[in-house]
N, C-alpha and C positions, 0 to 999 in steps of 0.2 A: 504494499500500500504505499502510495506516494502522496505527500501533501505539498510538493513543490509545484508552483504554477507561475507562468509569466505574469508579470505586473500589468495592471491596466495602464493605458496611456495617461489617464488622469482620474483623480478621485471624483466619481459622479454618483456616488451612492445616495439614493434618496429613498424614503419610506414608500414601500409599495402598498397599494390599497386596491381593493376591488371597488370599481365604480358601478353602481346600479344603473343600468341603461334599459331602455325599451324603444322599439321602433314600430312605426305603423307602415305596414306594406301595401295598404290598399291601392295606393297610386303608383306603385312600382311596376313597370311593364315587364313582360317576359324578356324582351331584349333591351335590358337597362343601359347598355352602350348603344345609342341609336344607330340602327343600320349595321351593326357588327355582331351577328349572333355568335361568331367564333370567339371573339374576345370575351363576350358576355359569359358564355358557357365555360371557358377555360378558367376564368375567375370564379365562376359559380361552383367549381369543384371543391372550393374551400368549405362551402356549406355541407358537402357530403363527407369530407374527411375529418373536419375539425370537431364536431360534437363527440364522436367515438374517440378520436385521438386525444383530445384534451381531457376527457373523463379518464382515460388511461394514464395520462401524466399524472393527474391527481392521485389516482390509485397507487401508482408506483411511489410517488413522493411521500405519501402517507406511511409507506413501509420503510422508507429510508430515513425518516426523521430520527429514530433512535441512534443512527450512525453518525449524526451531526454532533461535533463537540464545540464548534465555534457558535456562540449565541447570536452574533450578528448575522451570520449566514443562515442560522435557523429561522430568524426573523424574516430575512429575505425569502426563504423557501416557503414560509407560511403565507406571506403576501403574494408570491407567485401562484400558489394553490388557489387562493381566492380569485385572482385575475383569470386564471385558466378556467375555472369553474363558470364564471361569467361568460367568458368567450364561447365555451360549449353551448350554453343555453341560448345565447344570442343567435348563433349560426343555426341552431336546431329550429328556432322560431321561423326561419325563412322557408323551411321545407314544406310546410302546409300551403304557403302562398304559391310555391312553384307547382304544387300538385293542383291547386285551384285553377292555375293557368293552363293545366293540361300536361304538365310534365312531371310524372309520378317518380320520385327518386328511390322509392322503396327497394327495388331490385339491387340497385348499387349499394345503398346504405347497409343492406343485410350482409353484403360481402365485406365491407369495411368493418362492420361490427365483429364478424367472424375473425378477422385479422387481428384486431386489437384485444378481443376478449379470449380468443382461443390460442392463435399462434404466438402472440406476445404476452398472453395473460400469465397468471400464477400456474405453476407446474407442481405436480406431486413429486417433490424431491426431498431426499433425507434432510433433516436439520444440519446446520453447520455449513461447511465450505460449499457444497453444491447449491444449496438455496441462496447463499451470499452470492456466488458467482453469477447466478441468473439474475439477481437483483442488480448487481453492478453492470451487467451487460445492458439492461434496460435503462439504467441511469445514463450510461454512455450513449445509447441510441437517442435518448431524449436530448442530450446535449448537442448531438449532430443535427437533429431536426430543428432544434431552436436556432442553430445558425442559420438555417434557411428561412425560418418564420421571421427572424430579425432582418434578413435580407429583403424578403417580401414586404415587411413593414416599412422599411427605409424607402423601398421603391414606390409604394403606394402613397406615401406622404409627399413624394416629389413628382408624381405621375401627372403633371399639368395637362397632358394631352387628353386625359379622360375628362377634365373640366372643359376643354376646348370643344370636345365631341358632344358636350351636353349630357353626360352621364347622370343618371338618376341620383339626386342629391341624397337621399335616404341611404341608398346602397353605399355611396361614396363615404358617407359618414360612418356606417358600420365598419367598412374596411379600414378607414383612417383611424377611427377609435381603436380598433383591434391593433392595427399595425403600430400605432403609437405606443400602446402598452407592450407590444412585443419589443420595441426598441427600448422602452423604458426598463424592462427587466431582462434584457438581452444577456446579461452576464451571469445570472442566476444559475442556470442549468450547467453551464460550463464550470463555473466555480465549485458547484456542488460535486460534479464528477471529479475535478482535481482534488477536492478535499477527502472524498471517500475512496478514491482509487488513483486516477491520474495516469494510468499506464498508457505510454504513447502507442504501443501495438494495439491496445484495445480501442483506443481513439480512432485509429486508422481503420481497423476492421469494422467497427460499428458505424463509421461514417460511410463506408461502402454499402453496408446493409441498408442504412437509412436512405441514402441517395438513390440507390436502385429501387427501394420500395416507393419512393416519392414520385420518381419518373414513371414507374409502372402504373401506380395508382392514378396519377395526374392524367396521363395520356388516355388511359381506360375511362376515366370519369368524363373527360372532354368528348371522346367518341360516344359515350352513353347519352350524353345530353344532346349532342348534334344529331344523332340517329333518332332520338326519341322526341325531338322538338316538333310539336304538332303543326307549326307554321312553316316547316321546311320540307320540301318534297323529296330531296336527296341530300340530307345533311351529312357532312363529312368533317372529320378533324385529321389534320396532317402535320408533320414537322415543317413543311415549307410555309404553311399558314402561321405556325407559331413564330418562325423566324421573321416572317414579314410583319406580323403584328408587333414584334419586339422592335423592330427598326421604325416603326410608326410611333412607338411610344405608348401603345395601349396595353401591352404586356411587358414584362421584363425582357431585356435583350438577352439573346443567347450568349453573346460574348461576355456580358457582365455576369451571368450565372456560371460560365465556365471559369472566369477569373476568381469567383468566390471559392473554388475548390482548393487551390494551393494555399490560400489564406488560412482556411480551416486547418489544413494538414501541416502548416508550418509549426515548428516547435516553439516559436515565439508568439503564437496566436493568442490573442485575448479579445472577447467579444466587444470590448469598449472601443475597439478600432473600427467597428461598424456603426454607421448612423450617428445621430446626434440626440443625446438626451434632451438638450435645450429645446430642439425642434419638436420632439415628441411631447414634452410637457407643455409647450405653448399650444400645440394642437388640442391636447386634452383639456386645456383651459377654455378653449373656444368651441369644442365639439358640442353640437346641439344635443346629441343623445347623452353625453356625460354631464350635461348641465340641465337635465329635465326636459329637453325638447322631444320632437316627434310624438 
């Protein structure tokens, strides 16, 4: 077990708190990025993945709390748990609206639930080292996933092209409220992993697992939405569409995503190098949902 970790670029620690939010989806159209069902549905995959994924985060972190000996980190983890629980609920609330618009996500969400509850869930293992090994594997996987949620949070906070395209204001606020909190707590998962384990080989191995799973699930989710969109005659999702949308600024660029890989795998990596806490906090102070709107 290693407790040595890279130092953050600057001390940005702030008290993490779960912000109670609610959204009114009645006026949000099926294609909330006007005229761009592909960008809409690629981002909509978040609503399929995050409810189950973030419930899983909370479950794993509740198990790892007894391993935390740093009280400041424990406080951060408890704040992280509260925020992730609220994220899960907020994205889950979008799904009935999609179903009302004719796009039933149930077949896909059932597969996602199986992944997190069965494949990555608790296993019947002997007490002691085997059970601890599986817990640490999952803590490391969460750290890798959180690298990408922070990447996406930073992207959506700066995705001005979505505003220029007239994207639905309520959906944008959901994405930016969530993205801002991902940037706000971006260091917690990595610091927790470094505190309870910190092995570099485990970091690399679990990054490969997390990255592969995210790519697989995301492209599968985008295809599911495009193929089942009732307004599209022959809806398809493809890599060239993704690359083109990234160049246009309505999705993260492929080059930016690829550049994020060596950053995480660098031995000197720390999440404070990603995004801006000041920008995140400023958005949260102005977010309609985080301040009683919608």
